[in-house]
N, C-alpha and C positions, 0 to 999 in steps of 0.2 A: 290769902287775905290782903297782903300788900300789893299784889299784882293788879288788883282792881282799884286801888286807891289812886285817884287822879293826882293828888298832891305828890305822892311818892314818884309817880312817873315823871312829873315835871321836874322834881328835884334831881332825879337820876339824869335826865336829859341835860339839865343845867350843869351838873357836876361833870359830865363827860365833855361838854363843850368847853367849860372853863379849863379842864385839865389839858385838852388839846391846844387851846389858846396859849396856856402857860408853857407847854412843851415847845410850841412853835416860837414863842418869844425867846425862850432859853436857847433854842437852836440857832436863831438869827444872831443872838448876842455872842454865842460861842463861835459862830462862823466869822463874825467881824473881828473878834479877839484873835482867832487863829490867823486870819488873813494879815492882820497888822503885825503879829509876832513873826510869821514866816517871811513877810516882805523884807524884813531887816536882814534875813539870812539867805535870801534867794541866791544871789551870785556867789557869796563865799561858800555856801553849802554845795552847790553844783561843782564849783572848782575843786573843793576838797574831795568830793566823791570821785570826780574824774581822775584826780591824781592817783587814786587808789585803784584805778583800772575799771571802774564801773561806768559804763556809758550812760550819760544822762543829759538832760537839757530842760529848758523851761517849756511849759505848755503854751503854745502860741495859737493865736487865731489864724485863719487862712491868710489874711493880708500880711501878718507878721511872718508867717512861714514862707510866703512867696518872696520876701525880701531877705530872709536869713541867709548868711554866707554859706552855711553848711548845705542848705537845700540847693543852692545854686551850684556849689562845688561838686555835689554828687549827681548833678544832672537830673534833678527830681522835679523840674518845672515842666509841665505838660501843656501843650497847645493843641486844641481841637477847634479849628476855625478861629473864631474870635474869643473862645473860652480859654482861660488860663487857670490851671489848677495844679495840685500836687500829684506827681506820679508815684508809682510804687517805690517804696524804700528798699525793697528786696531786689538785689541785683544778682541774677543767675545768668552766666555767660551763654549757655546752650539754649535756654528757654527764657529769653527776656520778656518782661511784661510789656504788652503793647496796648495802644489805645485805639486800634483800628475799629473795634466794634462798639466804641463808646459814643459815636455821634448821636445827636438827638434824633429821635424817631419822627418821621414825617406822619402826617395825618393818615390813618388807615394802616400803618405799619405795625402797630402794637398788637397785643393778643386779641383784642376785639376785632381789629381789621382782618387779621388772619382767619379768625373764626367766621367772619362774614363772607370772606372769599371762599371758604369751604362749603358754606350753606347754599 
């Protein structure tokens, strides 16, 4: 009976959309509140945790990571031509990570180019 009622369908759609909007609004508010609260404790918290032997650090964007003293000290800056990026953080003496195969592909070198060459 209610499934065919146009009013009921409109009300149900409105209810769902307003609940989703409300949830998004609460989520954004919660995210702002947490960001503000955690920003006050960022450095002291990581220092405290590090003192107890837990390796940690801030989440950095690529630009910040390239300037970070730890990244530089561990030799984690990777140069491929004019490209500068973050190298592997895993250091294994006998099988070091290399960037030899990371150069940009030239036109026709990708999977489609190899497929065309076979046909």
